[in-house]
N, C-alpha and C positions, 0 to 999 in steps of 0.2 A: 676547640675551633666549633664554630657553627655553622648549620649546611647552608649551602645557598641555594635556596631554593627557587632565587630567581634567575639563576643563571641555570641553572635544571629545566626550568620551564621556559627560558628560549631555546634551549637545545631541542627540547620536544617539539617545541613548534617549529624548527627548521627542519627536526625530524620527518614531521608531518608530511610537509612541504616536498621532502625529497621523495618519500614513498608513493604519493601522489603524481610526481612527476615520472617517476621510474615506471608507473604502470602505463601512463601516456604514454611513454617512450616506448616501450613493450610494444601495446598497440600500431604504434605510428610504424615497428619494422614489422610486424607479422601481415601488415593489412588486413589490423582487426573490422572485418565487415558486420559485425553486431546484428541487427534484426533479420531475420529471415527474411529473402524476397519469394514470388513463386509465380511458375508459369502460368500459361492459361489453362492450362490439363490440369493444374494440380489445383487451382480453384475450384473449378466446377467438382473437382474430386473430393475436397475436403471441406469445402464451406456451401453448409446447407441453403436450397431452395435455389442453389446458381447452377441451369445447365450449362453443357457445352454451346447448345446455339444461343441463349441470354447473352450469358459472358462475350461471343463473339461479338452480340446485336449491339451490346450496352458500351464496349469499348469501340467499336466503331463511331456508333454516335457520340462520345466524347471525343473523340480524337478530330472528328469532324465539326466539331464546335471548340477546337484548339488547345483541348485538354493533352497531356504529353504525359505517356509511357514510357519507361525506361527500357533496354532491351540492351540482350548482350548478344555476342557471336556466339553460334554454335556452328561451328564449320562454316558454310556460306548461308546458313538461314539465319535470323535475327527473332531471337527469340526473349518474352516479354518477360519484365524483372519488374513483378508486381507487388506491389508493399503492400501495407494495410490499410492505407490509407487511400491508397488504390482501391480496394475491393472495398471501402467503403462508399466510395463514389459509386462503382458499380450499384452497390445495392442502394444508393440515393438514385439511383435512374432506375431501376427497377420500381421503385417505390414502397420501398418495405418500409413500415411504421417503426418510429426509433423511442427508447426508454421513454425519451423526455418529451414526447407525444401524448404519451399517456402519464406521464410523474412531472409535476410542474416543480418539484423543488428536491433538491440533494438529499440521499439520504445518508447518513451518519455509520458508520461504521468504526468501533471501535476493537481494538483488539487489548484483550487485559490479561494479566495475570500479575500477582507478585512474587514469581519466582524468574528469578536469572535464568539463560540458558535452554529457556523451552522451545525454543525457535519462534518468539512473539512477533520479531522485528523482523524474518526471511519469510515466516509466512505472511505477516502485512504488506509488503511491499513486492511479494510474489504474485498473490490473492489480486492486488489492486494492478500490479500488470498484467495478468490473467484475465481480468474482467476490461481489458482492451483489446490483446490478442489471441483469445482464444476464437479458433474460427467459429464456434456455437455462438459468440457473443457480439462479433464484429457486426454484425447489420444493426445491433441495436445505437454504436456509434458513441460507447458511452463516454463521458467526460471525467477524468479522476482526479482527484485532488489526493495527495498525501500528506499530513500534516503531522511531523516527526517533533513531539515534545520531548522525548526524552533529553535531558542535557548533555548528554553521551555522542548524541548524533549519527546513532548508527543506520537509521534508516536515511539520514542524510549522503551517511559513506556508501549505501549502494545503489541510491539513488541520482544523486551528483555529487561523488566526492571533492569537486573543487570546493567547497562550499564545507568542508569541515575543515578546513586551515584558520580560517579567520572569524570573527563573531559576525554576526551578521544582526542587522539593527530591525529588521522585521520579524520574528519569531512569532509563533503564536503565544508566549506567555508575555510579549512585551507588547503585541495589540490589545490582549486582555486586560493590560492595567493603562489601556491609551485609548477611553471610550470614542473619541474625537476625530478619529482615524476614519474618512468616509471608504466604501466598495471600491473606490478608484485606484485610492491611495493603496489599499491592500492588495488589490489584484495585480497594479501595477511593482509594488515593492516587495510582497511578502512572497513570492511562487516565482520557483525558477524552472527551467525547463529541464526534462530528463531523457536517455537516449529511447524512450518511448513515448513518441510526439503525444499528446492529449493526455499523457501523465503529469502533470504538475506536481512539484515538491512545494512545502515551505519547510525550511532548512530549521534545526536545532542548533543553538548552544551552549556553552557549557554555564554563563551567564543565566540561563535559564535555572538553574540551579536555587542561584541566588534569590533569585524572583519566587519562585517556589515555595523557599524559605522564608520568606517576607511577606507571602502573600497577605495574613491579616492585617500587618502595619499597612501596605500599600493601600488595601482595600480601605481602610478606614479613614486615609488620606483621599480617596476618592470619595468616600461619603460627604468629606467636610467641604468639600469641592461643590458638592449639589447633586452629586449622581447618585441613585438610589438604586440602581442594579444591586441585588443580591450576593452574597463571597463564592458561591458555588454557578451563580447564569454568568460569571464573565467572559466565559468563553463562548457561549449559546450569543449572548447577547450581540458582544464586540468583533466577533467573531465570523462564526455561523450563518449566522442570519443576516449578517450583510453579502454573503457569497451564495447563499442558497441557490439562488437562481442559476447562477454561471457553472455548475457542476452537477452532476448524477449521482456521482458517489464520491464521500467525503472519509477517508481512513486515518482516524485518529493512533498515534501509538506513541505511549508514554513510558517510563523506566518502571523498574518494577518496587515501585516505592509508592505507600498509601500516602499521598501527598494533595494539594490542593488541586495539582494538572488533574490527577483521577479521578478527583470529585469533581470536579468543573468537563471533566470527559462522560463522565455516567450522566450528567446534565444533559450535554449535547446530543448525547447519542441514540439511535435509533433502531440499532443491531447491536449487539456485544457478541463477539466470536471469540473463543478461549481455547490456545493451546493445550494438549494434555496428551503430554508425556507419559508413558509407560513406563520407566523407571520408577523403585519405591519411594522414593524421596521425592521427585516430581507428584508424584500423586497422591502422597500426603501434604506438600505445599498446595495442591491445586485445590485439592478437595478442603481443606483449609479456609482458602480465599474463597469459596464456594460458599462454606459455612459462614462468613465475617458479612458477604456481602449486606443482608436483612438490616445490621448494624449501622453499615455503611450510610443505606437508604434511610434510616432515620437521622441517623446525623444531618445527613443534607437537607431534610424536609425540618429539620429544627432551625435550621440559617434560611427558612424562608422560599427553598427551591423546590419543582415539584421533579420527578422521574419518570418518563412516562417510554419504557424500552419495548418495541414490538415485539421483538425476538433473541434467544439469547442461545446461542449454538456452540458445543465443544464441536472440537475436531483432531484427530488423535496425529501425533506428531512425533518423529522418531518410531516409527511404528514397523514392525517387524511381525506378518501375520503368520508366519510359521514358528514363531515362540509361544510358548505354552504362558510365561510370568506378563506376556506382552498380551494375551489374549485374556487373562484373568483382571490387567490391571482395566483392560478396555470394558469388561463387564460391570466392574466398579463405576468407572465412568457414565456408562448406561444406565444402570441402576440410580445414581444420582441426579444424572440433568436430564431435563422435558427432552433436550431435542441434542443427538449427536447427528453430524453430518455422517454420511454413509461414506463419503470419501476420506482419504489419509494422506498427510506426506509422509514419505516411509524415512525409512533409516538409511539414507544413501551417502557415500562421500561427497557425490557432486555437489549436494547445497554447503557444504564449507567449503569445497575446493573452490567452486567460482567466486566465492569471495577475496580471495586474493589479488584478482584482478576488479574489485569493485562492481562486480555484475552479478546476475542473478540466472538461474537454469534457461529461463527464457528468455535473456539478452546475448547468450552467447551460442554462438554455431559450433559444431563438431572440430572444425578446422582448426578453432581458435581455442578447443579445450586440451590439457595437457592431464588426460586423465581418462578412465575407462569411457568408452563412448556409451556404452550400454546404461553404466548409471545415469550420465548426463538425459539420453534418451528416458527413462525411466522417471527421473525428478520431472522432467518440463512436462511428462504427459501427465504425472500425478497430480501438478499445477492446474492444469487444465481442467480434469476431472472436478478438483476440488472449488476451483473459480466457478465453473456449470453448475455444481452442486449448491452452493453457496447461492449464488444469483436466482437460481431455482427458489430454493427455501424461502428469500425474502419476497421473491413476487407472487412465491402459493400466502406467505403473508399477511402481506399487503392487500391482497383479494379478501383475505378473511376480514379485516378492518372497516373493508370499506362500506 
């Protein structure tokens, strides 16, 4: 009796849909609030360059012009519920310079590792959200894109799980092999909203794996049609270059595979970041990947492409500062890599537990989290710290190359 894989595939698809629907139902039942809001007092206490007087002044001015802020009743008093978008408006009214006032094109950040299970995707989506939600960075009003190029769609699951169920016609892999697509078509059809405003997602789907495995054949067909773009320039030319003025940072997340999508990402990126877990099996695999990077760059150049990476930063994940074996692994990473970020993502259960509801530690509030509140708070704070550390490191390195 032969195995009926078609039937299993249909059942798997239905189970995925049920999982997604169950999460939506649970969130509706508990009145899931999602992103935090802030009172006026919380704004001037937590957000830099804002005082009590200035917050009152700018809110009053915006309201007089018709801008509406949400409030909630606290006894007989109406209390402001200010969102990140509201606080961006306050900074704008103050006249704070934004990132894009200083940098006209997007910086591409590629989270890379050939080892699965090293929190690569969790790190990518968390830091991407941190760039938008971190109080220290809100004044920059950063426009973020996350491009999921892992056929398993892990980043898609975290950022908009509704797109993990069916195929998506405008994935990065598909756009790479369709050079005729315009910027307008890509922005309209390729990106979807996430739970964080101004953090956009380009979903992935399983068909991307077939595109990656047929990359050379598909590229040869493009050349036959008259397109001269090199094999590993397709992502940069056909996607990144077209949208680089519409975002401030573009995060790339590939699978743990040495394939054409990874090599294209190396060509398209400005900054590489690499999760560095302390477990010895992860340490060995991660260092092996670093050892192989020169040969990958040689392969890319042999195919006529250039790599121009401004910074390469490692950062510890699943890290416990009190454990000696973890500190030993940290020393090996520091010895090997030119730049290790000072902040790290600790080994906390919250990072795994929030994924059960397709959320991250920044997009779930304490009342909606069924687990240790201390773990959630520490995890969220670690994401805010590492997003600040990465942002400041990028800013310093861009100043050096001016």
